[in-house]
C-alpha angles and dihedrals in degrees: 000000000000094000092052091052091049091047091050092047091050092049091049091049092049091046091050092048091049092048091048091051095047100038101037108093092193100096091157092087091063090068088055093048090049094048097246092114126036125235094253093054092051098045093039094067135060114264134169092260097038109041122192095354124207094199096108089053091049090052091051092048093046088056099037107040127080117234089251094054115095122215123215119206120215120186090001127091098173111092105151096120096044112101121207133029118332143169116221138158129209116259093260096050131079112262115253091245090057092049092047092046089055091050095046122091091215144342092282092057090048090051090049090052092051091048091049090051091051095243110160102163137029121205111207120193104192089166090064092043090053094044091052092041089227120172118206113276095220139097122260089255091049090052091052090050091049092047093050091048092047095052095046105033109033136071126187108238098170136021143171131193119199123211092268093060093254117134148201124207136188113208127196116217104232125226118236095268092050093045092051091060121078111265137163117264137191123224110242 
């Protein structure tokens, strides 16, 4: 009967909720649900259910980027909290920058492609790349092109390290005048 089905559904729901509460080791989210911790604090740090988060980088980009500036994600497929235009690939696909590096004759051509696509920032989640043990999906020549571009044309403008020494960086793509001046660079 209908009442029996509703009773069974309610029992299953209560059993699932109880199992989730007992078996889920991530008790940090309870502080968020109860209002003792804000959403940004919770999503900005590594937890069992949200490994190597990019949320702090998204917050920075949402505040720092103009609506016309596109953001490219590298090593990160989650982009729900990032406002504005973005280029992302699913976790099992090559990142757009890897594809474009393979297609480019050199670092200058790669830079021109990024400029033409309106990309102003690149968010790199090396923590997620390390967690997934993902090797670059590019050719050796494409990797050399990407490396040359990275050292000349990018500057880290934001970064976070989590307690396990994994990190997230947001890189600005420099214009020609900025790139011509000496500046620090990170190896990719």
